[in-house]
N, C-alpha and C positions, 0 to 999 in steps of 0.2 A: 463702577461696573456692578451690575446686579448679580452677585455671586449666588444668591438664593435661587434665582431663575435658572442659572446653569446647573446647580445641584439638583433642582427638581427635574430638569430636562434629562439629566443623566439617570436619575432614578426611574424614569418612565420608559426606559429602553425595553423593548420586548425581548423575549428569550431567543428569538431568531435573528436579532440584530447582529451584524458582523462583529460588533465590539465584544459581545458576550456569548455568542452562539457556540463558539469553539469549546467553551467550558462546560456545556451541557452534554451529558452522555448521549451516545448515538440513539439508544433506545428511547430516551426521554425526548430527544429531538423529533423523532418520527411520531411519537405519541402526541406531541404538541401540534405538529403539522396535521396529523389525522383528525384532530379535534377542531380544526379551523372551520367555523360556520360559513357556509356558502362556497366553500372550495370544491371544485369539481374533481380534485385529486384525492379528497378525503377517503373515498371508497377504495381507491387503488392502494393508498398507504396502509389502510387497515388490513386489507387482504394480503398484501405483499410486504408487511412490516419487517419480517425477518431478513429478507434479502436486501431491502433498502437500508436497514441498519448496518448490514454487512458492507454495503457500498460506502457509507459514511466512515466506518471503522478503517477500511482500506485506504480511503482518501486521507484520513488523518494520520494513519501509520506512515504513509508515504510523504507526508508533509505538505499536502496541497493546501492552498489558501481557503479561507472560509467562503469567499466569493465563488471559487470553483466548486467547492462542496455543495453549496446551495444550488448553483446552476446545474451541476450534473444530476443531483437528486431530482430536480424538477423535470429535466429532460427525460430521465429514465421513467419517472412516474407518468409523464405525458405519453411516452411511447407505449407503455403497458396499457394505459387508458385508451389510447387510439386503437389498440388491438383487442378491445372489448374485455379488458382485465384478464386476459389469458395468462397462463403460467409462462414465464420467460423461457422455460425449457423447450416449449413448442414453437417458439418464434425464431426466425432466422433472417437470411439475406432478403428474401422476398418481402417480409414485413418491414424491415429497415428501409428498403428502397421505397416502398409504398408510403411510409411515414415521411420520409424526406421529400418525396414528390408532393405529398399533401401540404407540407410546409411551404414548398416553393411555388406550387400552382394554386392550391386551395387557399392558403393563408398569405401568399405573396410576401414571405419574409425575406430579409436580405441574405445574400450568400454567406456573409460572416456568421449569421445566426444559424444557417443550415450546417455550417462547419462545426459550430459549437455543439449542436445536437448530435452530429455524427461522432465527434470526439467523445462525447459523454457515453454514447452507446458502445463505441469501440473499447473504452476503458471498462465499462460495466461487464461486457461479455469476456474480454480478455484478462482483466485483472481481478474480477470479483466473482461473476457467476460460474465460469468454468472451473476455477480452482475450488470454489465452495461446493459445487455439485459433485466434483470428483471426490473430494474428501468425504462428503456425506455418503456417497454411494459406496465408497471403499469401506467406510466404517460399518455400514450395514451389511456388506458382503462378508467382511472379515472382522467381526467384533473383537477378536483376540489379537488384532494386529499390533496394538500398543505394547503387547508383551513379547512380540517376536523379535529375535536378535537383529534382523535386518533393518528394523525401524528404530533401533536404539542409538542414542548419541554416544560417540566414543569418549567425549569429555562432557558428561552431564553436569548440570548445575547442582550445587549442594542444597538448594532450596526449591520449593514449588513456586510457580507464578501463574497468573491468569493469562490465557491465550487471548490476545486482542481481537482475534477473528471469531472464534467460537464461543468465547466467554467461559470456557472450561478451565479448571485448575489442573495443571499438569507440570511435569518436569521438562525443562528445556535444556539447551546446551549452556555451557558456562559463558558468561559475558566476556566480550573481547577485552574489556578493561582488566579482567582477572589475569589473562594471559600476559598483557603488557606489564602488569605489576610483577608477575612471576619472573619475566625476563629481566626486568630492572633489578630485582632482588638477587637473581643469580649472578648478574654482572658485578654487583657490589660485593657479593661473597667471593667472587673470583678475583677481586681487586683490579678490575679493568677500569682504567681511568677514562677511557674514551666513551663517548655517548653510545649506548647500546639499547636498541629497541627492536620491535618486530619488523619494522621497515628495513633496518640495517641487516637483519638476518635474511630477509627476503632478497635484498640486494646481493648479499654474499652468496646466497644459494644460486642466483642467476649467473654470477661471475664464475663460480666453481663449475657450473655446468658447461660453460663455454671453454674453460680451461681443460675440462675433461674430454673435449672433442664433440660435444653436442652442437648441432647446427642451430642457427638463430630462430628458425621456424619452430623447432621443438621447444626452445626456451619460451617463445611467444605463447605457445599453447599452454605450457605449464604455469605461466604467470597470468594467463587469462587476458592478455592485451588484445584489443580489437585490431590494432594497426602495428605492423612489425616495426615501423619507425619509432614507436614509443619504446619498444623493447630495445632497440639499438641505442637510444638515448639513455635508457634505464641501466644498461649494462656497461656504460662508460665508467672508468675507474672513479671519476668524481661525480657520478650520477646519483 
């Protein structure tokens, strides 16, 4: 086997190849895509770089595959390009329907491709643009909001960290692992030999609610279960 051939092949992978693309920061990814010669989407990516970076950050935060990331980014860029590079804030249902009709009638693309484009736009507006626009608008309207008591964490972290969405350094809430470690430490100090963790406390909380006379629907709401049947299973003594 020609190992040198395979080594050379691996070394020649581009930075947008699925094997290595995920390791490239979102900003650098958009910059690379914007610099592609001959790409009709370069102008879109340069003008709307910030929101497209945000799209990649949210996709990566939520654990989407690199293939989905690349697909969604292309469809969102194509949509904006189709709308003459307008600000996404001014685009809505009419433009989305027009774009999908263009794909179906003008481009004659398959139904599965149309669905893929629609899914990308639904994700973009629901998970990326609206939360991003709201946070930006509120920050401009209330620049001192970060210091208001209503926006403070009850259990703040002891250290600062970088917000994956805005890129700003700020204080977040404590990590859930810290709470789990604290519960485990308290159990050891209390000399409890049975396994004690946050899940056990949550389960005990639900059982005590029922024993105190609360109905199953109330317990369901407090636990955040979508289906009451899950709550019924969860509150069994051996659940």
